[in-house]
N, C-alpha and C positions, 0 to 999 in steps of 0.2 A: 406539641404532643400533650394530650390530656393526662392529668394526674390520676394514677390508679387510686381507687377508693381506699386500698390498704395503706396508702401513703398520705391520707388526708391531713394527718397531724403536722406535716411539714409545709402545708400550702401557704401559711401566713409568712413563713421565713422566705419562701420563694417570691412572694408578693412584695415583701420589703426589699428583696434584692432587685426586683424589676423597678421599683420606685426610685432606687438609688443608682440605676445603671450609669447614668450620666452625671448626676450631682455629686456622687461619692462612690466611685468604683471599688474602693477598698471595702466599704460596708457591703456592697453587693457581693463581692467575692467571698467574704467570710460568712455571710448569710447562706450562700449556696453551699459552702463547705460544710457548715453545721447541718443544713438540710440533707446533704448527701450522706454524712456520717450517721445521722438519725435514721434516715431511710434505709440504710444498710442493716440497721438493728431491727427495724420494723418488718421488712420483707425484702430479701435479696434473692429469693429463690423462684417465685412465680415468674413466668416469662414477661408479662407486662411490666412488672415492677423492676425486673433486671434491665429490661430494655430502657426504661425511663431513667434508672440510675446511671447506666452506662452513658447515655446521652448527657446527663448532668455532669458526669466526670469529664467528658470530652469538652464541655463548656468551661469547666474550671481549669482545665489544661490550657485552653485557648486564652482565658483571661490572665493566667499566670505568665504566659509568654508576653502578652500585650503590656502587662503591668510589671514586667521584670525588673525595671529600673526603679520601681517604687520600693523604698525601704520598708514600708508597712506590709508588703507582700514577701519580700526576700528575708526580712528579719522578724521572727515571731514576737520579740520583745516590743518592737515598734508597732507592729500590728495589734498586739494586745492593748498597748497604751491608746492607740487610735480609736479602737472600738469601745474601750472603757470610757474614755473621755467623752465620746459622742453620746453614748448611752446616758452617762451622768448629766451632761448638759441638757439633753432632752427631758430627763426626769426632773431636773431643777426648773426648767421652763414650765412644765406641767404643774409642778408642785407650787410654784410661785403664783400661777394663774388660779390654782385651787384655793390657796390661802388668801388670795385677793378676792375670792368669791366671784371669779370670772369663769363661769362654767359654759363650755361650748364643745362642739364635736372635735375641734382641732386639738384641744388639750386632752380629750379622751384618747384620741389616736396617739398623741405624744406619749402619754402614760403607757398605753398598750405597746407601742412600738419599742419603747425603752425596755420594757419587760422582755420582749423578744430578743433584744440585743444583749441583755444580761444572760439569757440562755446561750446566745451565740459565743459569749465569752468562754464558755466551757470547752471550746476547741483548743484553748491554751492551757487548760488544766482546771482544777477545782476552783470554784468561786470563793472569794473571801466572804467572811460572815456578813460584812457590810453590804456587799453586792447581793447576797442571798436575801437580805432584809429589803433592800431597795426593790428587787424583782417582785417579791411577794406583795409588797405595799403597792407597787405600780399596777399589778394585775388586779388587786382588790379595788383600788381607786378607779381604774378604768371601768370595771363592771359596776361599781357602786353609782358613779356619776351617770353612766349611760342609762342604768335602770331608773334612776331618779328623773332624769330628763324625759325619758320614754313615758313615765307615769305621771308627768306633770308636777313633780315634787321638787322642792329646792334642796339641793345637797348640802350637807354640813361640811364646812371646810376642814382641812387637816385630818388628823386621825381620830377625831371625835366621833363616838358612836360606832366604832369599828366592829363589824360583825360580818358573818358569812354573806356573800352575794351569789345569786344564781347567774350563771352565764347563759346567754342564748345565742341562737344562730341567725338573728334577724338580718345582720349585715352580710353574713356569709351567703344568704340566699341571693344577694345581688351579683354574685359571680366574682370574677377577678382572680381566677386560679392561674396556675403557671402556664396554662395553654395559651394565654394571651401573649401577643408580640411584646418583646422587651421594649420596643420603641414607643409602645402605648401603655404606659403603666396605669393600672386600675385606679379609679378614684373612689371606690367604695370604702366604707369604714370597716374595721376588723370585726370579725365575730368573736365571741368569747366562749371557749370551750371548757367544759368542766374537766378537771384533772386534779388528782390528790395534791399535787404541788401547788395548785392555784389557790388552796384554802388560805385564808388570812392567818398569819402567824400569831402566837399568843404574846409575843413581845410587845412592849409599848413603843409606838412609833413617834411619840411626842418629843423624843430626844434627838430626832433627825435635825441637824443643824444646817440651815440654808445660808451660805455665805452672801454678804452684801453684793449687789450688782450681778447676781447670777442670771443668766439668760440662755435662751436657746442657741444652738449652733447656727451659723449662717445659713446652713442648708437643712434645717430641720424638716423632717418629712411631713409635719403637720400641714394639712391642706391650706392653701391661701384662700381667704374668704373672696367671694365675688366682689368685683370693683364696686358695684351698686350698693352692696351691703356694708362695704368698708367705710369707716369714718376716718378722716385724717387725724393723725395723732402727732402732736408736737413732741419730738424726742426731748426727754428731760435728763440731763447728766446725773448719773447715780454716783454719790460719794463712795469711794472705796476705802475700807478699813485697812490701815497698814498692818501687814502681817507681823507677828511677834517673832523676833529672831532669838534663838537660844544663845545667851551670852557665853556659855561654855564652848560654843563652836567658833567664837571669834578668833581664838588661837588655833589656827588650822594646821598645826604641825602634828606629826604622828606621835602618839604617847608611847615612849619606851620601845621595847622590843615587840611590836605588834606584828604577828604573822597572819597574813591574809590568805585565805584559801581561794581556789578558783571560783567556788560558789559565792564568796564575798564579793569578788570582782563582778560577777554576773549580776548579783543583786544591786550593787552600786550603779552598774550601767543601766539597769532597769529603772532605778529611781530617776536617773538623769533623763532617760527617754520619757518617762512620765512627765517630768518637769517641762521638757521641750514641747511635748504635745499639749500640756496645759496652757503654755504661753500662746499657742496658736489661737486659743479662745480668750486671751487676755485674762486668764485665771491666775493672778499673781499669788494668791494664797496657797493654792495647790502646788504651784511651781516651787515656791520657797519651802514648803513643807517637805516635798520630795528631795530638793537639794540638800536640806538639812539632814535628812535621813542618810543620803549618800555620804555627806561629809562626816557624819558621826561614825558610820561604818568604816570608812577609810582611815579615820584617825584613831579610832578605838578598837576596831575589830568587832564591835558589838552594835546591835540595833536598839 
């Protein structure tokens, strides 16, 4: 079913869902959920939009039944951690490529898709300030590098020279809308649509810290280069910096008469879920950081 023009703003979220149909159904599910919620706000009254959104709801219900045993679907906390870690790993992959001055369409797509997934995170509630910053930076970087390569210019790595970039529909003209069959995910690159939230923030992005050994998720949606163009790369082990453990947490007994609220237990559980999700990507630093937060909350009642 073709996407009504009134709902054009959700087409890239639906495209991302199609691309992840088999490689990561959890990502596909939440991309469609975000698209449905956004579509309802855009236009749920005209017959063509209502028909499209009802079909999308039916698809979500079917996916929810099929993935019912998956904790990332049945528990929002786990789902939140799954999407956030995936978006961050994709962002770090693109950022590492950028700072190493390896500019190519795959990293542009990774930057752009990570920005879409930061949008998708809003289905779980308001985005953290850090994720808002990552989202804006990723959208700006995707547009900036795309425009540089298009004009035959060499992009500047990192946040140097950060200024407004115009978005265009060059890639969008290639098609790849939600009318395509899920089993045949589109291979076109994303188009960049102008939107007030896409403007680069005024904050300084040079303080974004990239942990050693950061890499893309195993199933990053960045397109795989053609075999003929690919050059064999010998994997080089990346030394990992040992995370710093807060000495005050080594005594893990509860301090005095600490009264924990139900909200405290929920937050502690959330930190533990984040840690577990980070370990799936061998991200030791993030895992330790979240476990320390949970331990401090449980032993002191404070964050």
